[in-house]
N, C-alpha and C positions, 0 to 999 in steps of 0.2 A: 504494499500500500504506500502511496505517496501523495502529498498535497502540495499544490503550488502556492507559494507565498510572494505574489507580486514579483515574479521574475526569478525567485530562488526556490528551487525544489529540494525538500529535504525528505529523506525516506526513513520510515521507521526502521531502527537497527543501525542506521548510519552513524559512524563515529566521526568526530571533528574536534579540533582544539578550540578552547574558549578562555577568555579572560573575564573573571566575575567583577562587575562594576559596583554592585550594591546588593542590598537585601530587598526582597519583595515583601508584600504585605503579610504573606504567610510564612516568612522566614526562609524562603528558598533563595539561593544565589541567582542573580539576574546578569546574563551576558548577552552579547549580540554576535550572531554569526551572519556575515554578509548583511549587516544592518537590520537583521530580524531578531526579535527578542526571544531568548531561550531561558526557561526556568529550570534550575538545577538543585533538587533537594540535597541539603547538606554541604553545599558548596559556600565559601565565604568570600566577602569582598577582598579584591587584591590577589585572589589565588588564580593560578593558570592551570587549567585542567584539560583533560581529554574526556569527552562525554559521548553518550550513545543515546540517540533519540528514541524516546519510549512512546510518546504520543505527539501527533502533528495536527495542529489546528490552523485554520485559515489565517489567524493573526499572530500566533505564537507557537512555540514548540516546547514540550517538556522533555527533559533528558536526565540520565543518571550518570554519576561519575564512574569513569572506567579507571582513571589514573589522575593523581594530583601531581603535576610537574613542579609546582611552586606553592608551598604551603603559606597560609596567612601567619604572621607572627603572633596573632591573637588565637590561633587554633589550640585547643586543649583536649585532653582525653576526657570524654563524657564519663562522669562517675556512676551513672545508673547503667546496670548490666542489660536492661531491655530498652535502652534509649533508641536504638535503631528500629525496633519492632513496635513499640508502644504507640508512638505518635502523639502522646500527651504533651511532650516538650519538643521544641524544634531547635534550641539554641544552647543546649548544655555543652556543646563542643566549642563555644566561643567564650573567651574571657569575660567575666561579669561587667567590668567597666567598659569594655568595648560593646557589650550588649546595649548598655545605656546610650552610648554614642550612636549606634545603628538604629536604635528605636527613635531617637530625635530625627535621624535622617529619613526614616519611614514616614514620619510627620510632615517633614519638609517636602519630600517627593509627592505625597498626597496633595498638599496645598498647591504645588506647582502644576500637578496633572489635572486636578479636578476643580480647583477653585480659581486659578488664574489670578490670585491676589499676590501683590507685591509686598511680601513680608520680609523684614530684615532679619539677620542673625540674632539681634537683641529681642525681636518680638517672639521668636521661637526659642524658649529658654532650654537650658541643659536639663536632661532627664533626671528626676529625683529617684534614687535607688534605695536599696536596703543595705544595712550593715550585715545582716546575715540572711541571704536570699534563699534559705532552704526551709522546709517544714512549715510553710506559711498558709497552705490552702485549709480553710476551715470546714470545707464541704467536699464530699465525694459522691458521685453518681455512677456506680459501677453496675454494668450489665451482668446478669447471671448466666450460667450455663453449667453443663455437666461434661467432664473429661474423664473417661475411664471410670465412670460411676461416682466421681468426686465433685462436690459443688465447688465451682470457681466463679470469681467475680472480677471484672476489670473493664478494659476498653477494647474496642474493635481496632485492629491494626489499620494503619492508614490506607484508605482506598480499598478495603477488603471486609469480609464478614468473618474474619478469624479473630476470635475472642482471646485477648492476651490476659492471662490471669495475673492479678497484681496483689501480692501479699505484702509488699513493702514498696513505698513510693517516697522518694527523698524530698519531694515538694509538698507532700500531704502532711498535715499536723498529726503527730502520733496518736492523738486521741481518736481521730477518725479512723486511723489504720487498725488500732486495737479493737474498736467496736465492730468494724466491718468484718475482720477475721473471726471475731467471736460469733457474730451473727451467722457467718458461713458455716461454722462448726455446728451451731445449734440446728440450722436447717439440714445439715447432713445427718445429725444424730436422729432427728425426728422424721427424716425421710419425706420432708414436705416437697411436693412436685415443683420442679424448676422449669420455667418456660423454655420451649424450644422454638427459636425464631423461624426455622425453616418449615416445620410442619404446624406451628402455631398451637402447639399443645403444651400442657403444663400450666404453671400458675405464677411463680415469683419471677417477675421480669428484671426488676432493678432493685438494688439496695441503696438508698440515699441516706447518708449519715451527715449531720451538720453538728459541729462542735462549737459551743460558746467558749472562746479561749480564756477569757477572764474569770468566768464563773465556773468553768469545767462542766457544764451541763451539756448533755448530748441528746439529740433527737434522731430516732430511726424512723424512716419512711419506707415501707414496702410497696413498690408499684406491682400490682397484681393484674393478671389477665381477666379474672373473675373476682366477684365480691367475696365468696366464701373461701376461707382458708382452713383446710382440715387441721385439726389439733390446735386451733387458734389459741385457746386458753392456756394450753401447755407451752406453746411458743412464747406467749407473754411471760409466763412464770419463769421459764428458763432464761429469758433475757434479763428479767429483774433479779434473778438469783446470780447469774454469772457475770452480769455487766451492770453493776450498781450505778455507774456513772450515767447510764441511760435514763433520763427523766421524762421522756416524751416518746410514745409509740404510736404511729400513725399509719394508716392504710390508704392508698390512692389507687382507684380502679381505672385501668386503661386497657381495654380489649381491642383497640383498633390496631390496624396495620399501619404503623406510623413511626417516624423517627423521633417524635416528640416524647419526652419522658412522662410527664404528667397527663393524666386524664381529667375529666370534669368532676369526678366524684371523690371526695376526700372524707375519711371516716376516722374518728379518734378511737384508738384501742385501749390505751392505758397510760397512766401517768398524767402529766400536765398537757394541756392543749398546745403550749408554746414553751420555749426555752428563753432564758434571759441572758442577754450579752451586754457588756459595758464597752463604751468607747469614751476614753477620758473619764469625766465625771458623770456621763450620761448613761442611763440604762435603757435597753430596748428589749421588747418582747417579739419573738420571731415565730411565726407559725410556719407550717410545712411549705406552703407555696410563696411565702413572702420573699421578695428580693432583698438580699443583704450582700454587701461586697465580700468577696471570697478571701481577701487578704486583711485580717483584722488590724494588723500593725500598720500597714500602709493606708488603711482607710483613714486614720487619724491624720496622716500627712496630706492625703488628698483633700480632706474636708477643711483642713486649716488653709490650704490654697484657695479653696472655694470661698471661704470666709474673707480672705484678703482681696479676692477679685470682686466680691460683691460690694465692698466699701460702704458697709452700712453705718449709719450714725445714730440709729435708735428712732428715726422718724419714718422709715420706709415701710411701705406695704409690699410684701414679697409673696410671689407665687412659686411653689415648689411643684413643678410638673413632673409626670412620671414618678411620683414621690415614693413609691413602695411603702415601707413602714415608717416613713417620715424622717429618716435619719439625717439627710442633708439639711432640711428646713429647720429641724429641731437643733442641729448643731449651730446654726447662726441666729436662732430665735431670741437669744438674750440681747442681741444688737438690732432687733427689728421691731417696728410698731405692731405689725400684724403679719402672720403667716397663713397662707391658704394653699393646701396641697390637694392634688387629685391623682387618681390612679384607676385603671379600669378593673383591677383585681380587688374585689370587695373585702377579701380576707386581709390584704395589706392595709386597706384604709381602716379597717376595725383595729388592726394592730397599731397604726399611726395614732388613732384616737386614744387608745390606751396608753401608749407611750407618752403623748403629750399630757394626759391627765396625771400619770405617774410623776412626770417632771413639774407638774403644776404650772404648765404654760397655758394659761387661759386665752391667750391671744393666738393660739394655733388651731386652725380649723381645717377639717378634711372631708372631702366628698368623693364618692364613687362616680367616675364618668371620665370623659375625654376633655383635655384642656381646651381644644378648639370649640367645645360646646360651652364649658363653664365659664371661661374667660370672657367671652362677649356677654354672656348673661349677667356677670358681675358688673361689667362696665355699664351696661343699660341701667343696673341698679344704683349706679353712682360710685362704684368701687373700682378704681383703676390701679393696677400694680406699678410700683416704681422699679422694681427689680424682678426679673423672671430667672429662676434657676431651673435647669432641665438636665435630666440624666436619662436619655433614651436607650432602647436596646440597640444592638449592632446594626440594625436596619437604619438607624437614624431617626429623625423626627418626621412624624406624619406631615405630608405636604399641607393638609388643612391647618395643622398647628402653625406651621411657619408662616402662612398667609395671615393667621390670626395675630401672630407677633407683629407683623408689619402694620396691621390695622390698629392694634392696641398701643403699639410703640412705647414699651417701657423704657425708662432712661438707660438701664443696663440689663444685659443678658449674660448669665454665666452658664456656659454650656459644657457639661462633663460628657466626654464621649470615650467609648471603648473600641471605636472604629475610625481611624484617620480618614479613610476614603469617604464615608458617609458624613463625617464632620465637615470635610472640605466642601462637599457638594451643598450641604446646608448653609455653610458660611457664605458660599458664593451667592445663594439665594437671598440671604439676609443682608448682603452687602449693598443692596438697594437703599437701605436706610441705616445701616450700622457699619462702623469701622472696627477692626479687630485690634485691640490694644496690645494683646499678648496671648501666647499659647504656652501653657506649662505641662510638658509631658511628665507622667508619674508612672514608675514601673510597679504596677500592681501584680504582675504575673512574671517574676524572674524566670529565665530559662525557657520561656515561650516567646512567640513572635508578637503577642498582644502588647499594646501600649495604651494607657489611659491618657487622655489629654483634657486640660481645662482651658477653654477659650474664654476670654474676657472681651465683651462687646459693648460699645457705647453708641448711643443714638447720635446720628450726625446732625 
C-alpha cells in the first residue's frame, strides 16, 4: 500500500532517515521527510533516527524507530519496566527538566498553529514543575480482565485491545495501588465474574479508585455491566475487613458498548457517599463522578496561579464555569464579592453546594446547567460577572459558551486548559474582544505529554 502526499510517495514499510525537530501534542517526535510531516513515537527533539513507516495518511505519516544514529543529550532510561507497552506515560525517557521545556514548546506550537496570535516569550511563561514528579496520581481507572484464570486490571496497550496488568505504577499514589491490588485479590477469592470485552459477558468492567491524599480516605467504584453483583454483601464485608482505608464503596452500571467509563446509573453500596479531601486550608467532598484534579500537590500550585490571574480585590462578581465540585471558585472566594458556578453534572453541583456550606461561604451559589444558558439569564436579571473562570474538558469550551462570553463581556477571563490545541482555537475566537496577557503552563502530569495552561485574558 502507498499513499501520495503532494508529490512525495511514502510506502508502508519504507525506511528513511529523519531529524526530530520537536515534540507533538501526544509526546511523539516530529520530523519532516521531503517537507512532509512524520510522527515517531519515542523519538526526542534533536535526535537523528532511521525510521520505518507504519501508517501513511494523506497529510502525515506515522513511523517507528529502527535505529537512533544520534541520541538526545536529554534521553534517559525509563525507570518503569512496562513503559514501552503500557502507554500511560509518554515521556519517562526524557529528563524531567527538559520535559518542562518541551511542554512549554507544545503550548507555543499550538498557539502558532491554531491561534495565529503574536505572543512573546514573556507572555508564555516557563512551565511550573514538581520537586518530586512521582507517585502523584490520586485516581486510577483500571479495566479488568482474566489471564490464565487470574483477575488482572490495568490499561490497554497503545492502539490495541491487549490489557496490560498493572500491579505497580510509579506515577500512581501508593494508596490507590494498595487498594486496587487488594480489590483484585478479593474479586479473585470470591470468584465474582469479570467482564469480557470481546463477548460482552461477565460483570466487573472497571475498578475506579480515588484516594484523598491528605485525609487518607479512599473510594472504590465498581463499573459493572449489570446492576446485580453476586455475593455483593460478602464483597463489601471483605473490602471493609481487608482494606479499612476504603471509606466509600460505590457501584456504577454501564452495560453499553462504549469506551466511556461511567454509565448513567450510580448506586451507593457502603460507607460514606463521598470522601473528603483537603487543598491548603480548604476541605472538599468528592462523589464518585465529580471532577477533581488528579495531582493533588500541583492543584494547589495551579489554583494559586488562577488566583493571581484573576486579580480580585474583593469587589468582583465571579463566574466559575464548568465548576465541578467548586474547587477553583472556592479557592478564590475569600477575595470575591460573589461566586456563581455551574456544571451539567448534578452530583458535582450538589458537592459544590455542600463544600461552600462547609466552608461557610454564603456568597457562593451553584446551579445545574450550561453556562451559555445561565449567564444570559443572570445578566437579564441584572447580575453581570466581572471575572469568568473556566476549566473545560479536553474538547475545549462549547461554541455557544464562547459566543456568550463575547456578549456578556466580563472584564477578565481566566481560562484553565488541559489541551493546548483547543485552548489556542478558543483564544483565537475570543481575540475579537480580548487580549491575552499571559499563559502559564503547569505540569500536572509529569512523564506524560499532557500540559495544563492558565490563560489570562483582558477585555480590549
